[in-house]
N, C-alpha and C positions, 0 to 999 in steps of 0.2 A: 789689428790685430798685433799685439808688442809679445815675444819670447822673453820669458821670465828667469834665470837662472840662478841656483841656491846651489855654490861650490864650494863643499865642505871639504872636511880632512878626510871624511868616511865616505862621505855619498856627493854623488851631484846629481840634482834633481833640475830638471827644465820643464815648462809648462808653458803653453801655448794660450796667453792672457787675452780675456775681452773684459776689459775693466775689472771685477772682484768675481767673474767666472773663468776658471781652470776648462777649458776647453779639449786639453790632451795633455798628458804628462810620461815622464820617462825617470826613472832614477837608476844608478849605475854607479856600480863602487869606484871611487877616484882612485884608487891603486898609488896614492901616493908616494911612497917608498920606491916607486918604482922611475921617478923622475918627472920632469917637467914636460918633455915630449909624450911620454905615455901619459900624462892627465890632458894636454893639451887634446892628444887623438880623443880622449874619451870627451871631451867637452863639447868636442866637434861633434861627436856621435849623437849625443844627446841634445844639441843644440837640432842637427840634422832629421833625428827623429819627429821633432813637432814643428818643424819651419814650414812654411806655405809661403805662397806668392806674394799675398796683401802683407806680410810682416813688415813693418815700419820701422822698429827697433828693436834692440835684445840690450836687456838688463841684466848685470851679473851682480849677483851679492856673495861678498866671502868674508871669513873671517879673518880679519886686522884691519891695519890702517891702509888706505887708498886715498888719492886723491881726485877720485872721478875718474882716470885715466888709467893711472899705474898704481899695481899694489906696492906698497909701501913694505908692509912686512907682513906676511899671512901667518894667521895665526897656527897652524898643523901643517903648514904646506912649504915646508922653507925655500925650496925649490922654485917657487913664484915671486919670490922676493925680488922688489925693483923690475918685475915685468911689466911695460906697458901692454896689459892684458886689451883694454879697449880699442887699440890701435888693430891689434893682431885680429879683433872679432871684426870691428868694420870693414877693415881689408879683404876677409875673406869672404863674409856676405855680403859687402856693399853698400851697407846701411849705416846708421847711427847706433853706436853702441855706447853703454855707460855702466860704470863700475862703483861699488858703494861696499861699505860694513854692511855684515848681514842684521847685526841689529838696529843699524838706522834702515835699513828696507824693511824690516817688521816693524817700527814704528811707524814709518812714512803709510806703510799699507792701513794700519789701524787708525790715522790719524784720519786717511781720506776714506773712509769706512763710517768712523762714525759722523764724521763732516756731512755726509749727506742727511742725516737725520738734525743735525744740530749747525747751521750754517754758521752759528756765531762762534764756534769753537774756532779757537785760536795756538793753543798749545799743549803739547802732552810729551809726555815721557815713558817710552817704550823699555822693560826689561823682560829677559829672557834668561829661565832657570834650567840649567840643564848640565853638563860637564862644567860648565864654567855660568858664569854670571856675566853678559852683556847688558849693555844699555843702548839707548837711540834717543836721541833729541829733537824734537819739532819744536822748531819757535815760530809763528805765524804763517805755519804751513810747509815752512822750507827745513831742511835738514842742516843741525847747527855740528859745526865739527871741530870748532875751535883754530886756534891759528897753526896749529900742527898736526891736524888733520886723526887727532886721538881725545876728541869731545866725546862723552860718552862712558868711558870706561867705568864705571860706576859699582864693578865687581871688584875692583880693588881700594878704594875708599874703605879705609881701617874704621871697623865697629866696635871692636873688643880690645882687651888687653891681655890675653890667655896665651899669648907668645907661640902661637898655632903659626905656622910657616907657608906661605902660599907659591903656588909655581912659578909666581913672578920673582920671588925672592924675599918680599917682605913679609910682615906678617900681621894677622889678623884681620885680612881683607875681607869683605863682605863674600866674597865669593866662597870663601873656604868653610863659611858658614853656613852658605845657602846653594851649595852644589852637591850633586849625587853622593858625591864621597862624603860629605857631611852628614847625609840620613844614616850611611855605616858606620862614622863615627859615633854618632850619639847612640846608636843601639848598643854598639859594643861597649859604650861605660855604662849602660844600662843593667846590659847581661853579662859581659865579655865574651861573647859570642859573636863571630863574623856572620853577616848575612847580608848579599847583595839589596842596593836600594829598592829596585823590584818588587823584591822578594819581601822586603818590609813594607811598602806601599799596600803589597796585594795580599797582607795576611793581618788589617787594621780591623777587622770585625770580629778577629778571635784572638788577637795579641797584644796584652795591652802594653807591653813595652815597646808594641810598635807605636802605638798611640802614644806614648810618651815621649818617642822618639820625634814623631812629627810635630807633637806640639815644642817640643826645644828648638826644631826648626823653624816654628811659625815664630816664635819670638825674635829671632833673628831677624826675619825676616821681615816683620814691621818695625825694627829698629832701623833699616836699611829703608823700606819706606817713610820713614821720619824724614830721615836726613836727605832724600830725594826731593822730598815734597818742601821741605825747610830752604832748600837752596835753587828749585826752579819753580815753585809755588804754580805747578802746571794745573789746567782742569782736568785732565785724567792722567793717572798713571797704569799703563795698559802691562799685565804679567803675561807673557806666556812659555811656552814650556811644556814638557807633560808634567811634571811636580805640580805645576800650576793648579792645572785641574782637579786637585784633592781638595775638596772640602774641609777635610779634617786638617790642610795648612792654611786656604785661603781664609776659612771666615774666623779661627783664631788671629789668625796676621792683621785681618780688619780690625779687630778688637785691640792690638797692642798698640798702631797705628792711634787709633781714635784717641786712644789714653795717652799716650806721648804725644803728638802732634801739638805743635801750637797755634793758638785759637786762631789764626790768619789764614792758617792752611788746611783746617778741618774741613772744607768744602770741596778739595780736591779728593775728586772719587776714584778709586781702586777698583778697578773692573779687570777682568780675565779679556784674554784675546777672544775679537769678534770670529776672527779668520781662520784660527786655528792652525794646522800645520802648512795651508796653504799661505799664511800669511808674508812669509819668506819671498817668495816668488813674483806674487802678487804686487810686493813691495819694489822689489828689481823692476818688475815692468811699468812702475809709476818715475823713474828714477830721473828721469826728463823733466817731471813736475817739481819733483823735493831740490833739484838742483840748478833750477833755472836762472840762478844767480851767478852760477860759478864762471 
């Protein structure tokens, strides 16, 4: 058994994992504003809840840059920056601990799940759609991090020239066109009314402007998918996150992809996550495989 943890800015989710099966799990509030010691206390509480004697490893996924041991920069939990979390966990529990970016963990889980049915599978790119747009790259079965542990930041590639500022300080990033706030912005442009993204997606059957909104979103998603395929030429691009579950977004995005992708990458398959909400904690449990050449 392996413990997999998704350490997020809002919630900490821990699971006892047997390959792709979540045997036991718990979700706790991170309480990020209360500082490092409180976060670690909550993290230990989550791990303790699912831990048992036959656990061999602990894998932790966090939003931000890591080098496999240390959190270089946490996206939403600044108090954990430069913290050697792997060492802390290994010392406390007396077993190996691994640390990775959450989108990389997502991609790793999806890769190994797909490989069960396709042994010749080599490369995938995983993207997560939510508050931001995350990306993970798997090349020949291993996580690709790049020279500075930041590969996969596909949310910050520029896909337009409309002058919309991103949280990173740049303009027209993929993320500002395909995160949850983007849906709210498109809806406002069509109606001059403010509506939360969840309300927009829940009203597709009765609100024509909501349908126009998600179609607008899908166009930009399609552009992003084309860019990813052109750069990496992967076997699959796997899309995760709540927004990706909507066929009203997914299907038009595939049409845009097929329309604009160059012929060489049209064989890249665009699919929804096969593991859903469990992808990240399952991927965290597989880190010793994905990082074997670290």
